[in-house]
C-alpha positions in Angstrom: 4.0 -16.2 -72.7 3.5 -12.8 -73.4 1.9 -10.3 -70.7 -0.6 -8.2 -72.0 0.1 -4.8 -71.9 -2.0 -2.5 -69.4 -3.1 1.2 -70.8 -4.6 3.6 -68.4 -7.1 5.9 -69.8 -5.8 9.6 -70.8 -8.8 11.2 -68.4 -6.7 9.4 -65.0 -3.1 10.6 -66.1 -4.8 14.2 -66.7 -6.4 14.1 -63.0 -2.9 12.8 -61.3 -1.3 15.7 -62.9 -3.8 18.4 -61.8 -3.9 17.0 -58.1 0.3 17.2 -58.1 -0.4 21.1 -59.1 -2.7 21.5 -56.7 -0.3 20.0 -53.8 2.6 22.2 -55.2 0.6 25.5 -55.1 -0.4 24.8 -51.8 2.8 25.0 -50.0 4.0 28.0 -48.1 5.9 30.2 -50.5 8.8 30.6 -47.7 8.5 26.6 -46.8 11.4 25.6 -45.0 12.7 29.3 -43.7 10.3 29.4 -40.8 12.4 30.4 -37.8 12.6 28.4 -34.7 12.9 28.9 -31.4 10.8 30.4 -28.6 10.0 33.8 -26.9 10.9 33.6 -23.3 10.5 36.2 -20.0 14.0 36.3 -18.5 13.0 38.2 -15.6 10.8 41.2 -14.4 10.7 43.9 -11.8 7.7 45.8 -10.3 8.0 49.1 -9.0 6.2 51.6 -7.2 6.8 55.5 -6.7 9.8 55.1 -8.9 11.6 52.0 -6.8 11.5 48.5 -6.8 9.0 47.1 -4.8 8.1 43.8 -3.5 5.0 44.4 -0.8 1.6 43.6 -1.7 -0.2 45.4 -4.1 -4.2 46.2 -3.7 -6.7 47.1 -5.9 -6.4 50.8 -7.0 -2.5 50.7 -6.7 -0.7 52.1 -9.6 2.5 50.2 -10.4 5.3 49.8 -13.4 6.0 46.5 -14.9 9.5 46.2 -16.7 9.8 42.4 -18.5 12.9 41.4 -19.8 12.6 39.3 -23.2 14.5 36.7 -25.2 13.4 35.7 -28.6 15.4 32.9 -29.6 13.6 32.9 -33.3 15.2 36.0 -34.3 19.2 36.1 -34.8 19.5 38.7 -37.3 17.7 42.1 -38.7 16.6 45.3 -37.2 13.3 43.7 -34.9 11.0 46.4 -33.6 9.0 44.9 -30.7 5.5 46.2 -30.2 3.5 45.1 -27.3 -0.5 45.2 -26.2 -1.9 44.6 -22.8 -3.9 41.6 -22.6 -5.1 41.2 -19.0 -8.0 42.4 -17.0 -5.6 42.7 -14.1 -4.5 46.0 -15.0 -5.6 49.1 -17.1 -3.2 51.6 -18.9 -3.5 55.1 -20.0 -2.7 54.6 -23.3 -0.2 52.6 -25.8 2.2 55.4 -25.3 3.1 53.8 -22.2 4.4 50.8 -23.3 7.8 51.2 -24.4 11.0 49.6 -25.0 13.6 50.3 -22.4 16.6 52.2 -24.2 19.7 52.1 -23.4 20.2 49.1 -23.9 17.0 48.7 -26.5 17.0 45.7 -28.7 20.0 43.3 -29.1 20.3 40.9 -32.1 23.0 38.3 -31.5 23.4 34.5 -32.5 21.8 33.5 -29.3 18.7 35.7 -30.3 17.1 39.1 -29.4 16.9 40.7 -26.1 15.4 43.8 -24.9 13.2 45.0 -21.9 9.6 46.0 -22.2 8.2 48.5 -19.6 4.4 49.2 -18.8 4.3 52.2 -17.0 1.5 53.7 -14.7 -0.7 50.5 -14.8 -3.6 50.2 -12.3 -4.3 47.0 -10.7 -8.1 46.4 -10.9 -8.4 43.9 -8.2 -8.5 40.2 -10.5 -7.2 38.1 -11.3 -3.5 38.1 -10.1 -1.5 37.7 -13.3 -0.2 39.7 -16.2 -0.5 39.1 -19.7 0.3 41.0 -22.7 0.7 40.0 -26.8 4.2 40.7 -28.6 4.8 41.2 -32.3 7.2 42.5 -34.6 7.9 44.5 -37.5 11.1 45.2 -39.6 12.4 41.5 -40.0 11.8 39.0 -42.7 10.6 36.3 -42.4 7.9 37.4 -39.8 7.2 35.4 -36.8 4.1 34.9 -35.4 2.7 37.0 -32.2 3.4 35.6 -29.1 1.4 35.5 -25.7 3.1 36.0 -22.3 1.6 35.3 -18.7 3.3 36.4 -15.6 2.0 35.1 -12.3 2.3 38.1 -9.6 1.8 36.9 -6.0 2.1 40.4 -4.7 -1.0 41.2 -6.3 -3.9 40.9 -3.7 -7.3 39.7 -4.9 -10.3 42.0 -4.3 -13.1 40.3 -2.7 -16.4 42.3 -3.3 -18.4 42.7 0.1 -21.3 40.6 0.4 -24.4 42.2 -1.2 -26.6 40.9 1.5 -27.2 43.0 4.4 -24.7 41.9 7.2 -26.2 39.9 10.1 -27.3 41.7 13.2 -23.9 42.1 15.2 -21.8 44.7 16.7 -21.0 47.7 14.5 -17.7 47.6 12.2 -14.4 48.8 13.8 -12.4 51.4 12.6 -9.1 50.7 11.5 -6.6 53.0 13.1 -2.5 53.6 13.2 -0.1 52.7 15.4 3.5 54.0 14.9 6.5 52.0 16.5 10.0 51.1 16.0 11.8 54.3 15.0 15.2 54.3 13.9 18.0 56.3 12.8 21.5 55.8 12.1 23.5 54.0 15.0 21.7 56.1 18.0 23.9 59.2 17.7 24.0 61.7 15.2 27.0 64.1 14.4 26.5 67.6 13.0 27.1 67.9 9.5 25.9 64.7 9.0 23.1 63.3 6.9 21.1 60.0 8.6 17.9 58.4 7.7 15.1 58.4 10.1 12.7 55.2 9.6 9.3 54.3 11.1 7.2 51.3 11.1 3.4 52.2 10.5 0.9 49.5 12.0 -2.6 49.4 10.6 -4.7 48.1 13.5 -7.4 45.2 13.6 -10.0 47.0 12.1 -13.3 46.0 9.7 -11.8 47.9 6.4 -8.7 49.1 5.0 -7.8 52.6 5.2 -6.9 54.8 1.8 -4.6 57.6 1.1 -2.4 57.1 3.8 0.3 59.3 4.5 3.1 60.1 7.0 4.3 63.8 8.1 7.7 64.7 9.0 7.9 67.8 11.3 11.6 68.2 12.4 13.2 71.4 13.9 15.1 74.2 11.9 18.2 72.6 13.0 17.3 69.3 10.8 16.6 70.1 7.4 15.6 67.2 4.6 18.1 65.9 2.4 15.4 65.0 -0.3 13.5 68.1 0.4 10.1 66.0 0.9 8.6 66.1 4.4 5.5 64.1 3.4 5.6 60.2 2.3 2.5 58.8 0.6 2.2 54.9 1.2 -1.5 54.6 -0.6 -4.1 52.2 0.9 -3.2 49.7 4.3 -5.3 46.9 5.1 -6.1 46.0 8.8 -3.2 44.0 10.6 -0.5 45.1 8.0 2.2 47.2 8.5 5.1 49.3 6.7 8.4 51.4 6.9 8.3 54.9 6.0 12.0 56.5 5.7 13.0 59.9 5.5 16.7 61.2 5.0 17.8 64.3 7.2 20.7 66.6 7.6 22.0 67.9 10.9 23.3 71.4 10.6 26.8 72.0 10.9 26.6 74.7 13.3 23.8 72.9 15.4 24.6 73.1 19.2 24.9 69.4 21.2 21.6 68.6 22.2 18.4 66.5 21.7 16.1 67.4 19.1 12.4 66.3 18.7 11.0 64.8 15.5 7.5 64.9 15.5 5.8 62.2 13.0 2.0 61.8 12.2 0.0 59.1 9.9 -3.3 60.2 8.1 -5.8 58.0 6.2 -9.5 57.8 5.5 -11.4 54.6 6.3 -12.4 53.1 3.1 -16.0 52.1 4.2 -16.9 55.0 6.5 -15.0 57.7 5.1 -14.0 58.9 8.7 -10.1 60.1 9.2 -8.2 57.2 10.8 -7.4 57.8 14.3 -3.7 57.2 16.3 -0.6 57.4 14.4 1.5 60.3 16.3 4.9 60.1 17.5 7.5 62.0 18.8 11.4 60.8 18.3 14.5 62.7 20.0 17.4 62.9 18.0 20.7 63.3 20.1 23.0 65.5 18.2 26.9 65.8 18.9 29.7 67.8 17.5 32.3 65.7 16.2 35.7 65.5 17.8 38.4 67.5 16.7 40.5 67.5 20.1 44.3 67.3 18.7 47.9 68.1 19.6 48.5 71.0 17.5 52.4 71.5 18.0 55.0 69.5 19.9 58.6 71.4 20.1 60.7 68.8 21.5 64.7 68.6 21.8 66.2 66.5 19.7 69.9 66.2 21.4 70.5 65.9 25.1 73.5 65.1 27.4 72.5 61.9 29.6 72.6 63.0 33.5 72.9 66.8 33.4 70.9 69.8 32.7 72.8 71.1 29.6 69.9 73.8 28.5 68.8 71.8 25.5 65.7 70.2 27.6 63.1 72.9 27.2 60.2 71.7 25.4 56.6 72.9 24.8 53.2 71.2 23.6 49.8 73.1 22.1 46.6 71.5 22.4 43.7 72.8 20.4 40.2 71.7 20.6 38.9 72.8 17.0 35.6 71.2 17.7 32.4 72.9 19.6 31.9 70.5 22.4 34.0 70.8 25.5 36.9 68.2 26.2 37.7 67.7 30.2 40.3 66.5 32.8 43.0 67.0 30.0 46.5 66.0 31.2 49.8 65.4 29.6 52.9 63.2 30.2 56.0 62.5 28.3 56.4 58.3 28.3 60.0 56.9 27.2 62.8 54.4 28.7 65.1 56.8 30.4 62.9 60.0 29.7 61.5 62.3 32.7 60.4 65.8 33.0 60.7 68.3 35.7 57.3 68.5 36.5 55.7 64.7 35.7 52.4 64.5 34.6 50.8 67.9 33.9 46.8 68.4 34.8 45.2 71.1 32.0 41.7 70.8 33.1 38.9 71.1 30.4 39.4 72.8 27.1 36.6 74.5 25.6 35.6 74.6 21.6 38.0 76.5 20.0 40.1 77.0 22.7 44.0 76.2 23.0 46.1 75.4 25.8 50.2 75.0 26.6 52.3 72.8 28.4 55.7 73.8 29.1 58.7 71.7 30.6 61.9 70.3 31.0 62.8 67.2 29.1 65.8 65.3 30.8 67.6 61.9 29.7 69.0 59.5 32.7 71.0 57.4 30.0 72.8 58.0 26.7 71.6 56.4 23.4 68.8 57.0 20.7 65.8 56.9 22.7 61.9 56.8 21.6 59.4 58.8 23.3 55.7 59.7 23.0 54.0 63.0 24.3 50.5 61.0 25.8 47.5 63.2 26.1 44.4 61.9 28.1 41.2 63.5 28.2 37.4 62.6 28.5 34.7 63.5 25.4 31.5 65.2 26.0 30.1 61.3 26.5 32.1 60.6 29.5 34.6 58.2 27.2 38.6 57.9 28.4 40.4 58.8 25.2 44.2 59.4 24.5 45.9 61.2 22.0 49.8 60.2 20.9 52.8 62.1 19.2 55.8 60.2 18.9 59.5 61.8 19.1 62.7 60.5 19.3 65.8 62.3 21.2 69.7 61.5 20.5 71.2 61.4 24.1 75.0 61.6 24.6 77.5 61.0 27.5 78.8 64.0 29.6 82.0 65.6 28.3 83.4 65.7 31.9 83.0 62.9 34.6 84.6 63.3 38.1 85.5 59.7 38.9 85.9 60.3 42.6 82.9 62.1 43.1 80.3 59.5 44.4 83.7 57.9 46.4 83.7 59.0 49.9 87.1 57.1 50.3 88.8 58.8 47.4 91.9 61.0 48.1 92.8 63.8 45.5 96.6 63.3 44.6 98.6 66.1 45.1 99.7 68.2 42.5 103.7 69.1 42.6 104.6 72.6 43.3 106.5 74.5 40.8 109.7 76.1 41.7 111.3 79.5 41.2 109.9 82.8 40.6 106.2 83.3 39.9 105.0 83.6 36.1 104.6 87.3 36.7 108.0 88.0 37.8 109.1 86.7 34.3 106.7 88.8 32.6 108.1 92.2 34.4 111.7 91.0 33.5 111.0 90.3 29.8 109.3 93.8 29.9 112.4 96.1 31.4 114.9 93.9 29.2 112.6 95.4 26.1 112.9 98.8 27.6 116.3 98.8 27.9 117.1 97.4 24.5 115.1 100.2 22.9 117.0 103.1 25.0 120.0 101.4 23.6 119.0 101.7 20.0 117.9 105.0 20.2 121.1 106.8 21.8 123.2 104.6 18.9 120.9 106.3 16.6 121.2 109.5 17.9 125.3 109.2 18.2 125.6 107.9 14.5 123.4 111.0 13.4 125.4 113.5 15.1 128.9 112.1 13.8 127.2 112.7 10.4 126.2 116.1 11.0 129.7 117.0 12.4 131.6 115.3 9.2 129.5 117.2 6.9 130.5 120.7 8.8 134.0 120.1 8.2 133.6 119.5 4.2 131.7 123.0 4.2 134.4 124.5 6.0 137.2 123.2 3.5 135.1 124.7 0.7 
């Protein structure tokens, strides 16, 4: 059986062709190349007065926020990020206050694009407690869509406007005053020439309204100077029943005299509602300053060789102490410590040694046993705080045995053996005899020489007569 062939009208085929072309035209030009990934907030930092800040932020406070970004959609090219503020919580002076921190600037790698945006000098408006911005890019192809980021900042204290209705009759609003407490500095003692940090806690009392323009003034004596050059620390606004810590770095002069030095501290501020000056906030802190201890053994001239049990004249010793500090050390004693060592005076008491003064101790050192002996010069003293201190200087001395020793000296029953008496004339007699013999021999030689000379002259005269 033959099947009947179906035929479609030409106009239906034309419509299908036009529909296919329309669908093809509707596809994006860069279809299949849209970047994948996301824009993420890695971390953020809130700064106040140029330093990281974790305290509460109230309406009117000025802060800077730095936000670290990771955008995994961008793995190549040279993107230039741009951000605009998109929140009612903050106002910013201008677009120029939004910058990319450099260094490190923008870094692009296989893991994505990283950079840090800084929003400087923003003023908190009081509500809400979130920070938001829009981020877009230029300089990359294909482009990526603009993204919005939002960060909830728990530091932001939302402002609650006062009730527009007149308050119910009752007691007058309480002013908020200040209390200064818990002043601390270093370890409790400051040494001359040392930089130390003085910190004080400011407490706003249980008042009705916050205090604005709070500042703390430090007034030290001229012997204590500011290491950073600032005597006033600005705090800003403080709410009732809140506290904050304020610190300054001070330097004690190297030439300062030991003693206690007062530092006056005062706090000022204006009550937000009444415009009156806040009260209280006065304190004086006494800073005890000491000169550093520089008491030392300046020189120790000690023998290196001795003879056991005898005074061989080598034991003279001298030790010089010097106080290079400005404080006085007291009850100074000097002693020699070592097995088998002793001195002719024992422990010497030298009294007090003032700053810049030196004292010398002389003594004779003896050794009782032979051998190589290790000893110590031990100096004890009290510092200006009454603490007992010691100084030590080690030395070594080689002790020899005595070259002469009488074995019977310590034995009362010892009998000295008799020495045999020599016989014959004494030695001086022999000396005289030998001298006399020498004189006789010399005389005989002279006479013999004269005889030979006379005979020679006589023979010479006979020869002359024969001639």
